N, C-alpha and C positions, 0 to 999 in steps of 0.2 A: 360216789367216788371215784377220784383220781388212781389210774394206776400206771405204772411203766413198765417196761423192761430193762430200761436203763438204770441197773441198780449196782453203782460201785460201792467203796469204800465207806462204811458209816465212820461217821466221828460228830463229838460231843461236848459240848463242852455246859459246866453249872460254874456260876460264879456265884458267892456267897459276898454281899457286903454287908458293910458295918461300919459306921461312924463315915461314913462317903470312900471308905479304902478298901480296896481289894485283898480280902483276908486268904483267900482259897481258889484257886483253880485246877479244876478234876480233868483229864481228859481220858475218853474209854471209851470201846466201841460197845455200840448196843444198835440192835435190832429194833428198827422202828417200822417201816413200811417200805415196800417196793418203790412206792412214789418218792419218798427222798432220798437223794443220794449223798447230801450234805447237811447235816442237820444241826441247829445251834438253839441249845434250852439254856434261858435264863429265869431261872421261876423261884420263889418264895423270898423273895427279900424281906427282912426283917430288921429294923432296927429303929430308933429314935429320931425321930427328925426334926423335933419342935421343941424349944423348949417348954416345959406345963405350966409354969406362970405367963409364958405368952399367949400361950392358946386359950388359957382360961380368960386372961384379960381381954382379948380381941375376940374370941369365938362362943358362942352360945352355945353351940354342940358341942362336942367332944371329935377329935377325929384319932378313929383307931389305927395303931402305928405298926399293924403288920402290912408288909406290902408285895406288894406280887406283880411279877412283872407278865406286861400285857402286850398291846400291839407294839410293832415295830416299821420301821421304813427303811429303805437303804438307797443309795446313789454313787455314783461313782464320785472318788476325792476328784475335784476341780485340777489339781497342780498335778496327781502324782499315779500315772497308769494305773499302779499295782496295787492299790489302796479303793478301801471303801468307806464311807460315812456312814452310820446307823444311828437311827434314833427309835429309844425302847424306853414308851411310857411305862410308870409302874405308880399303880391303883392301891388303894387300901379297901379292895372288895374284891369277891372273887364271885363266880356263878356255881350253882350244885350242876348235877347233870341233868336236870330240868329244867337249867335255865333261870332258876330263883337266885337274888341277888343273897349275899350278906350283909350286906350294908342297909339299914332300916335306916332311911333319908329325914325320918320324923324323930331321930335320935342322935344321928351322927354328920358330921359333912364327910359331902364327896372329895377326895385329895390326889393328886397327880401330881407327882415328877416324874423328872424326864432323863433318863440316862445317855448322855451322851457319847457314841463310840468311834474313835478310828479304828480298822483294822486291815492286815494286810489281806493278799487275795485267796488267802487259805482261809479268812476270817477269825485271824488269830489278834486280839486285844492288843493295840499299839499306844493307845489313850483313850484316858475314860474321864468324864464328870458325870458329875451328880447337878442338875439343873435344878435349884428352887423356884418355887413360885412365888408372887406378891402372895402375900397373908392380908385376905380381906371376909368381913362378914358376909358370904354369900354360900348358897349351897352348894356348888363345886367349885372347888378351889383348883386353878390350874387349868396350861393349857392341855388338851385332849386329843388324840389320835394326829398326833404332826406327819406331815408327808413330808421328805424331803427331794430336793429336784434339783439336779445342776444343769445348770444354761449359763453359757458364754463366761467359764470361768469365777462363775461365782455358784455360791447354793440356796436358792432360796428356801422358805419352810412354809407352808400352812396349817391350820390346824384351828380345833373350836375352843371357844372360851366365854364363858359366863361375863356376860357386862350389866353391873351393876345400875347402870343408868336406867337401861331401856327392862332388866329385868328378864332379858334374852341370851340364848346363847347366838354368837356371831361368830366369823371367821375374824381370823388374824395373819395377818403375812408379813414377813420381811424378808430382807438380805440376812444371811446369816453369818456374822463377821466369825470366821476359824480362828483368828489372834486370841479373842475372847469371848468365849462360845456362853451364849445366852439368849434368849428368846422374849421378846416384848410382847407386853397387848397390843399390838398394833391392829385394830379394829378396822377390816374395811367391808364395805357396806354396800350391793346393787345400786345403781343408777337406776332403776328400769323396775317397773312394778314386779311384783312376787306374789306367791301367793303362800310361800313357806317365810314363817313367822321366825323358826330356829334353823339358822344357817347353818350348813354341816356338810360335809364329802366334796369340796370343791378340788379338782384337779388338775394338775400341769400339765400341759403336754408343748413340744417345742414344733413349730414346722416353718419352713421359709425363712428360716432365722431369726421367728418371732415368736416369744415366750406368752402362750395362753391358758385360758383356764377354763374346762369344760364346769358348768354350772350344772345342767342339767341333760338328762337324757332322750327324752321326751314331750319338745321335738328338743333336739340336740341344741345347747346353746352355748355357743362358744364366744369366749370374753375375754377381756383383757383387764390388767389391773393398772389403774393410776397412782401408783404409788404417793404422788404430790397431794393428789385429793382424796385417798383413801377410798377410792371411789373403785367398784367392778362395772366395768362399760359393756356392754351387748353388741359384738361385731358382727355376728352371722346367727342365723338362726336353718338346722336341719329337721327336714321333712323324717321321721321314724316309723316303723311298722310299729302298730298299737302292739306288739310284744314287749319293748321298750320302755312301755308305760311305768313298770315297777323297779326299775333298772338306777340303780345308785351308783356315784362316782364311791369306787374302792382304791384303786391305784391310779397315780399317774401314767401317764402313756410314756410307752419307752421305746426308740427305733428301733427295726431290724428287718432286712428284708424288703426296704424302701417302704414299710407300712409303718403305721402307729400302732402300737399293742397294749390296750389297756386290759384288766382284770376290773368289772363291776360284781355288786350283790343286789341280790332281792329279798324281801323279807317276807314270810309269809305267817302267819296266826295259825298252831296246832296247836290244839286243846289250851289255848288263849296265851300260849306261849310264841313268842318271836324264833321264827326257824329260817336260817340263813342258809342260799346258797348259792353260789358262784358261775361267772360266767366269762370268758374270753371275747371282748369286743376288739375288732380289728379296723383300722380307717385306714384309706389309700392317703396320700398326702396330698391332695385336692380336697382331701376331709369328704368323700365321699363312702360310705362306706362297703367295705370289701366282705367280711365276714364275723361267724361269730359261733360260739361253739355251744354244747345242749350245758342246759346245766349240769355243775360239779358241787362235791362238799371236798374237801382233805381226807376228815377222819372221821365224817359220820358223826360229829358233836351238833347240837342243838343251835350252838352260838358258834361259830369262827367268823372272823375276822381277819380280810388279807388287803392290807393299804400299802406293799411296797413290793417293786418288781425291777429288775435292774439286769441288763445286758451283760453275759462277760465278755474278756477278749476275744477268748474261742468260741463267740455264739451260745452260749446255754443261756437258760431263763433262769434268774435267780427272784423267788419269790418268795415271801414272807408271810409269816399270817400268826393268830392268836386262836387258842380255842378256850371258850368259855372263861374269858376275861382275865386270865392265871396262868397261860404259856406264853411262852415267845419262841417262834419255831422257823428255821430258815430253809429252804428247799431250791435244788438243784434240778432240773430239767433239761433234758438235750432238747434245741430246737426242733426235730426230727419228732420226735416225740408231741410236742406244742403245737407243729404245723399240721400233724394228722386230727387233732381233735375240732380244726378250723371246717366249717359248710360254710362256703361262697353264698353270695345274695342273690 
């Protein structure tokens, strides 16, 4: 479990949303853990999001209408140095402490909404919008685990979405229009041969003023998206140690101290349940491997999912993660502490 001596003021938000409007915001001090400097909790959304007659006409399986906030990502606002842009996934299920889902896919449809936020540098919400998905008859509705990334005054998004044509999960990605915020199911497909049938966990990073994707970590596939052809093209392949064979993309890469910092996750089976752990991976700007951390967990839940990381103006690490797919948490760490975790290769 991550730990830190850099513990300062506790800060927490609970926002309850009904009928797409913020009804209540409560600020209070709460002691969470020493690892959390500032913590943002948005959980247990519950509202009716679709007309029952429309749902029954389109979908053979009902959608439970209690929503929980889950994975979230964060990026700097491209126009304002003192603002952040956050996306929070809202889902109609949660996991038990043993990792079991409350959603039975045999009788219910999985459903994802996305909550888009713009906040100030203290993470106070100054704009919010719930983005509804296209309603189709498929087992998973909505774009899942959206990651946001700021590049050359634009915000790009990347996420996973079920494609009814191929009956597989594929990646969608595009530039986000901040004037009329919405996410399009703009499917991107690898142009190269791959062993993956379902596509997930691609992550952005920038180096030498170019926008790249890490497709996988063993070996590292450095790729670029051609948005005209909707293809992911392989640019470079980097050999990695055997340790990297279980690594999967979690966060986009952020620049700090002339290096590119990522968090990856690994999944292990424990009593037939998926158990998540994390590591920092640090690349030099020439894309050689600088180092990595030991495995860690945030709060020792069986399922923790981290898809967001950003650097503050005073060089602190913002990290966003969910626990049991039903919480949304934001933590801020000192760069000295994060640096202390890295072992040079």
